[in-house]
ZADRENDO-293004 format. One record per residue: residue in one letter; x, y, z of N, C-alpha, C, O, CB in turn. Coordinates in Angstrom, 3 decimals. Glycine has a CB too. Layout:
BEGIN
<'a' <X Y Z> <X Y Z> <X Y Z> <X Y Z> <X Y Z>>,
...
This chain:
BEGIN
<'m' <0.879 -1.108 0.316> <0.080 -0.147 -0.052> <0.722 1.357 0.159> <1.402 1.654 1.141> <-1.161 -0.376 0.685>>,
<'k' <0.501 1.973 -0.578> <1.212 3.244 -0.949> <0.725 4.394 -0.425> <-0.447 4.622 -0.724> <1.242 3.457 -2.279>>,
<'k' <1.443 5.446 0.489> <0.577 6.457 1.158> <0.769 7.762 0.923> <1.668 8.135 1.676> <0.628 6.370 2.436>>,
<'k' <0.315 8.785 0.153> <1.069 10.091 -0.208> <2.008 10.367 1.349> <1.853 9.942 2.494> <-0.253 11.564 -0.661>>,
<'a' <3.008 11.282 0.711> <3.785 12.005 1.767> <3.244 12.988 2.833> <3.693 13.234 3.953> <4.676 12.700 1.117>>,
<'d' <2.388 13.381 2.326> <1.417 14.650 3.130> <0.646 13.603 4.662> <0.638 13.967 5.838> <-0.343 15.431 1.595>>,
<'e' <0.149 12.443 4.158> <-0.547 12.158 4.821> <0.259 11.193 6.090> <0.017 11.150 7.296> <-1.541 11.692 3.987>>,
<'l' <1.363 10.417 5.219> <2.320 10.105 6.341> <2.599 10.870 7.270> <2.352 10.712 8.465> <3.382 9.848 6.000>>,
<'l' <3.321 12.048 6.570> <3.586 13.180 7.706> <2.219 13.494 8.659> <2.657 13.721 9.786> <4.053 14.705 6.886>>,
<'r' <1.272 13.561 8.662> <0.277 14.032 9.301> <0.053 12.841 10.841> <-0.009 12.951 12.066> <-1.033 14.134 8.079>>,
<'l' <-0.001 11.820 9.868> <0.113 10.280 10.792> <1.515 10.260 11.980> <1.625 10.021 13.183> <0.474 8.740 9.418>>,
<'a' <2.244 10.568 11.108> <3.588 10.551 12.347> <3.793 11.720 13.061> <4.742 11.694 13.845> <5.092 10.322 11.746>>,
<'r' <2.909 13.103 12.965> <2.978 13.994 13.918> <2.302 13.722 14.663> <2.801 13.873 15.778> <2.845 15.051 13.718>>,
<'n' <0.832 13.177 14.686> <-0.362 13.004 15.560> <0.270 11.820 16.375> <0.421 11.718 17.592> <-1.902 12.658 14.729>>,
<'t' <0.547 11.082 15.512> <1.070 9.584 17.441> <2.405 10.497 17.806> <2.267 10.766 19.000> <1.990 6.850 16.897>>,
<'l' <3.214 10.892 17.490> <3.947 11.798 18.078> <3.401 12.558 19.102> <3.617 12.626 20.312> <4.379 12.526 17.247>>,
<'k' <2.738 13.045 18.432> <1.991 14.427 19.671> <1.313 13.294 21.043> <1.371 13.512 22.253> <0.011 15.717 18.593>>,
<'r' <0.708 12.110 20.350> <0.039 11.165 21.457> <0.739 10.753 22.528> <0.405 10.738 23.713> <-0.397 9.981 20.960>>,
<'a' <1.887 10.372 21.934> <2.652 9.970 22.424> <3.941 10.920 23.714> <4.707 10.626 24.632> <2.961 9.435 21.280>>,
<'g' <3.486 12.081 22.992> <3.993 13.054 24.136> <4.832 14.137 23.592> <4.954 15.267 24.065> <4.858 12.302 25.236>>,
<'a' <5.217 13.807 22.873> <6.164 15.104 22.173> <5.458 16.442 21.553> <4.482 16.712 20.853> <7.005 14.487 20.839>>,
<'s' <6.649 17.203 22.300> <5.902 18.633 22.231> <5.217 18.675 20.417> <5.313 17.723 19.642> <7.357 20.185 22.621>>,
<'p' <4.573 19.986 20.093> <4.474 20.208 18.629> <5.777 20.557 17.717> <5.896 20.355 16.509> <3.534 21.311 18.478>>,
<'v' <6.668 21.100 18.560> <7.760 21.432 17.728> <8.575 19.957 17.342> <9.067 19.824 16.221> <8.729 22.568 18.560>>,
<'m' <8.656 19.042 18.208> <9.409 17.682 18.358> <8.820 17.036 17.232> <9.387 16.548 16.254> <9.207 16.817 19.802>>,
<'a' <7.363 17.112 17.556> <6.603 15.891 16.687> <6.802 16.468 15.466> <7.541 15.776 14.766> <4.902 15.528 16.968>>,
<'e' <6.364 17.630 14.862> <6.544 18.276 13.393> <8.440 17.984 12.768> <8.754 17.670 11.619> <6.106 20.358 13.641>>,
<'a' <9.083 18.140 13.556> <10.656 17.320 13.131> <10.568 16.028 13.334> <10.346 15.390 12.305> <12.013 17.718 14.007>>,
<'a' <10.616 15.720 13.822> <10.579 13.919 13.767> <10.132 13.550 12.856> <10.825 12.969 12.021> <9.856 13.100 14.691>>,
<'a' <8.286 13.834 12.615> <7.783 13.541 11.666> <8.483 13.655 10.413> <8.798 12.681 9.729> <6.842 14.068 11.720>>,
<'k' <8.771 15.092 10.062> <9.610 15.306 8.870> <10.450 14.489 8.433> <10.242 13.858 7.396> <10.255 16.239 8.935>>,
<'h' <11.629 14.350 9.204> <13.111 13.571 8.900> <12.728 12.282 9.101> <13.700 11.620 8.738> <14.481 13.931 9.906>>,
<'l' <11.695 11.387 9.545> <11.223 10.308 9.595> <10.821 9.864 7.941> <11.416 9.041 7.244> <10.118 10.401 10.649>>,
<'v' <9.405 10.840 7.511> <8.953 10.393 6.284> <10.169 10.810 5.186> <10.298 10.035 4.239> <7.454 11.073 5.974>>,
<'h' <10.983 11.868 5.239> <11.676 12.014 4.447> <13.207 11.773 4.687> <14.115 12.378 4.117> <11.333 13.030 4.095>>,
<'a' <13.319 10.916 5.502> <14.781 9.892 5.331> <15.142 9.245 4.016> <16.324 8.936 3.868> <14.695 8.576 6.281>>,
<'e' <14.161 8.961 2.894> <14.649 8.544 1.940> <15.747 9.290 0.855> <16.726 8.989 0.173> <13.655 8.204 1.506>>,
<'e' <14.819 10.578 1.204> <15.427 11.682 0.080> <17.144 12.077 0.850> <17.980 12.634 0.138> <14.089 13.493 -0.011>>,
<'h' <17.434 11.762 2.118> <18.627 11.869 2.745> <19.537 10.737 2.169> <20.723 10.845 2.480> <18.435 11.809 4.255>>,
<'g' <19.177 9.601 1.333> <19.557 8.501 1.112> <20.223 7.917 2.045> <21.421 7.635 2.010> <20.086 8.485 0.184>>,
<'l' <18.949 7.580 3.499> <19.465 6.867 4.399> <18.587 5.126 4.096> <17.363 5.212 4.008> <19.194 7.772 5.962>>,
<'p' <19.028 4.076 3.992> <18.894 3.127 3.943> <17.922 2.226 5.148> <17.143 1.329 4.826> <20.036 2.953 3.732>>,
<'t' <18.019 2.409 5.719> <17.348 1.260 6.975> <16.653 2.498 8.212> <17.143 3.580 8.533> <19.077 -0.038 7.970>>,
<'h' <15.738 2.035 8.564> <15.439 2.411 9.511> <16.270 2.938 10.852> <16.371 4.041 11.390> <14.819 1.646 9.598>>,
<'v' <16.873 1.480 11.163> <18.039 1.698 12.480> <19.216 2.266 12.028> <20.039 2.622 12.871> <18.559 0.305 13.235>>,
<'e' <19.458 2.424 10.783> <20.900 3.171 10.481> <20.636 4.454 10.552> <21.559 5.224 10.817> <21.604 2.914 9.079>>,
<'r' <19.295 4.953 10.324> <18.827 5.967 10.719> <18.419 6.892 11.278> <18.061 7.955 10.770> <18.665 5.985 10.652>>,
<'v' <18.426 6.427 13.041> <17.875 6.985 13.738> <18.999 7.984 14.064> <18.745 9.165 14.302> <17.254 6.202 14.643>>,
<'e' <20.136 7.528 14.070> <21.276 8.395 14.938> <21.451 9.827 13.942> <21.693 10.988 14.271> <23.057 7.363 15.107>>,
<'t' <21.199 9.156 12.490> <21.542 10.704 11.644> <20.548 11.501 11.824> <20.751 12.682 12.107> <21.720 10.698 10.011>>,
<'v' <18.803 10.790 11.636> <17.818 11.466 12.301> <17.688 12.707 13.315> <17.444 13.910 13.230> <17.410 10.648 12.790>>,
<'i' <17.976 11.786 14.305> <17.826 12.563 15.737> <19.320 14.119 15.842> <19.405 15.188 16.446> <18.183 10.906 17.308>>,
<'t' <20.141 13.396 14.938> <21.462 14.607 15.068> <20.512 15.688 13.842> <20.304 16.836 14.236> <23.673 13.839 14.302>>,
<'t' <20.094 15.395 12.738> <19.413 16.500 12.102> <18.326 17.337 12.910> <18.235 18.550 13.098> <18.785 15.953 10.936>>,
<'m' <17.511 16.240 13.333> <16.599 17.177 13.921> <16.884 18.172 15.335> <16.266 19.152 15.750> <15.495 16.321 14.175>>,
<'l' <17.814 17.626 15.739> <18.610 18.633 17.250> <19.440 19.945 16.239> <19.540 20.990 16.881> <20.362 17.295 18.534>>,
<'a' <19.817 19.996 15.308> <20.338 20.968 14.068> <19.296 21.901 14.178> <19.748 23.021 14.419> <20.461 20.295 12.430>>,
<'d' <17.591 21.854 14.060> <16.374 22.426 13.962> <16.563 23.630 15.071> <16.912 23.225 16.180> <15.142 21.323 14.225>>,
<'e' <16.342 25.373 14.902> <15.951 25.905 15.885> <14.730 25.099 16.593> <13.973 24.435 15.886> <15.708 27.181 15.498>>,
<'g' <14.542 25.171 18.080> <13.984 25.065 18.724> <13.515 23.480 19.101> <12.426 23.378 19.666> <13.350 25.915 18.399>>,
<'v' <14.099 22.524 18.887> <13.905 21.280 18.727> <14.636 20.565 19.935> <15.823 20.883 20.002> <14.342 20.892 17.371>>,
<'r' <14.304 19.866 20.697> <15.320 19.367 21.601> <14.667 17.811 21.884> <13.512 17.513 21.583> <15.512 20.436 23.072>>,
<'l' <15.461 17.060 22.404> <14.984 15.706 23.111> <14.130 15.532 24.206> <14.053 16.356 25.117> <15.967 15.078 23.547>>,
<'p' <13.591 14.664 24.163> <12.237 15.199 25.596> <13.033 14.350 26.548> <13.534 13.229 26.467> <10.032 14.544 25.474>>,
<'g' <12.966 15.434 27.639> <13.975 14.771 28.784> <15.789 15.304 28.788> <16.628 14.905 29.596> <13.924 12.900 28.417>>,
<'s' <15.983 16.103 27.861> <17.530 16.160 27.451> <17.560 17.152 28.687> <18.474 16.878 29.465> <18.115 16.777 25.657>>,
<'r' <16.617 18.471 29.138> <17.011 19.358 30.479> <17.157 18.470 31.337> <18.274 18.130 31.726> <16.018 20.426 31.056>>,
<'r' <15.912 17.881 31.830> <16.463 17.025 32.815> <17.242 16.039 33.366> <17.218 15.640 34.530> <16.064 16.801 33.004>>,
<'f' <17.936 15.671 32.456> <19.282 14.735 32.245> <20.417 15.457 32.305> <21.481 14.896 32.565> <19.377 14.001 30.908>>,
<'a' <20.325 17.155 32.012> <21.673 17.757 31.748> <21.725 18.901 33.708> <22.685 19.442 34.257> <21.547 19.027 29.657>>,
<'s' <19.908 18.787 34.241> <20.230 18.998 35.388> <20.753 18.098 36.585> <21.405 18.267 37.615> <19.381 19.478 35.625>>,
<'e' <20.118 17.031 35.905> <20.654 15.769 36.657> <22.115 15.588 37.284> <22.679 15.378 38.358> <20.550 14.704 35.728>>,
<'k' <22.359 15.800 35.961> <24.364 15.739 35.860> <25.158 16.948 36.815> <25.925 16.979 37.777> <25.037 16.214 33.846>>,
<'k' <24.557 17.779 36.030> <24.896 19.411 37.174> <24.675 18.813 38.878> <25.601 18.794 39.689> <23.189 21.145 36.811>>,
<'l' <23.395 18.397 39.155> <23.234 18.115 40.736> <24.365 17.794 41.043> <25.140 18.591 41.573> <22.285 17.058 41.251>>,
<'r' <24.787 16.091 40.661> <25.075 14.806 40.861> <26.994 15.353 41.277> <27.784 14.842 42.071> <24.576 13.626 39.223>>,
<'a' <27.152 16.466 40.408> <28.322 17.168 40.085> <28.407 18.271 41.108> <29.590 18.381 41.430> <28.314 17.684 38.633>>,
<'e' <27.819 18.941 41.611> <27.610 19.781 42.182> <27.279 19.931 43.690> <27.770 20.619 44.585> <26.983 20.103 41.547>>,
<'g' <26.010 18.811 43.627> <25.421 18.935 44.528> <24.148 20.131 44.579> <23.945 21.016 43.748> <26.398 19.009 45.331>>,
<'i' <23.164 19.763 46.185> <22.200 20.431 46.027> <22.269 21.336 47.080> <22.776 20.944 48.131> <21.121 19.736 45.903>>,
<'e' <21.820 22.564 46.984> <21.822 23.674 47.949> <20.816 23.394 49.261> <19.648 23.687 49.003> <21.362 25.022 47.138>>,
<'i' <20.986 23.002 50.304> <19.717 22.828 51.594> <19.805 23.363 52.523> <20.971 23.537 52.877> <19.445 21.686 52.211>>,
<'a' <18.914 23.824 53.282> <18.699 24.905 54.529> <19.550 23.844 55.210> <19.645 22.695 54.777> <16.916 25.388 55.272>>,
<'d' <20.492 24.533 56.882> <20.865 23.920 57.419> <19.895 23.361 58.613> <20.300 22.532 59.428> <21.853 24.438 57.546>>,
<'d' <18.620 23.882 58.629> <17.850 23.623 59.867> <17.008 22.453 59.066> <16.701 21.414 59.651> <16.903 25.074 60.606>>,
<'l' <16.636 22.704 57.614> <15.937 21.656 57.025> <16.315 20.251 56.933> <15.659 19.209 56.969> <15.761 21.988 55.936>>,
<'l' <17.770 20.558 56.780> <18.777 19.429 56.262> <18.825 18.388 57.542> <18.630 17.177 57.439> <20.480 20.116 55.856>>,
<'a' <19.200 19.269 59.085> <19.068 18.581 60.429> <17.654 18.187 60.560> <17.613 17.018 60.942> <19.502 19.501 61.658>>,
<'k' <16.564 18.651 60.411> <15.197 17.937 60.441> <15.267 16.294 59.489> <14.884 15.149 59.731> <13.958 19.177 59.635>>,
<'i' <15.861 16.862 58.526> <15.575 14.938 57.418> <16.196 14.375 58.327> <15.521 13.498 58.867> <16.460 14.399 55.508>>,
<'e' <17.611 14.554 58.896> <18.620 13.565 59.418> <18.094 12.966 60.601> <18.331 11.771 60.779> <19.976 14.183 59.731>>,
<'k' <17.404 13.611 61.459> <16.604 13.283 62.688> <15.684 12.099 61.997> <15.761 10.893 62.236> <15.666 14.718 63.384>>,
<'l' <15.005 12.604 61.294> <13.355 11.746 60.650> <14.557 10.476 60.270> <14.613 9.697 61.222> <12.054 12.762 58.668>>,
<'a' <15.292 10.173 59.400> <16.132 9.270 59.059> <16.420 8.610 59.890> <15.976 7.464 59.819> <17.021 9.577 58.586>>,
<'s' <17.152 8.906 60.897> <17.779 8.158 62.039> <16.754 7.722 63.337> <17.093 7.023 64.292> <18.964 9.125 62.592>>,
<'a' <15.200 8.420 63.072> <14.326 7.718 64.202> <13.842 6.310 63.717> <13.149 5.608 64.454> <12.966 8.647 64.588>>,
């Protein structure tokens, strides 16, 4: 069965939005997946890294969770600021 590119774009965009992608991410992912053949990419598995790299080059596109992962990495490296009195209460509760 053949589908027109516009129909495939609509299906991919709607599916990605339902999966939780932002409108910008859904549009970028749909566009790059449907038009991957234009980039000469032979298979889906082989093109995932290239598609993601290409998507991230578009302004406003980010991978879901990228801010969270960056924030977590920073907090693990630098620590979390916590008031002394609150920390004392937590430690007291933890040792009870």
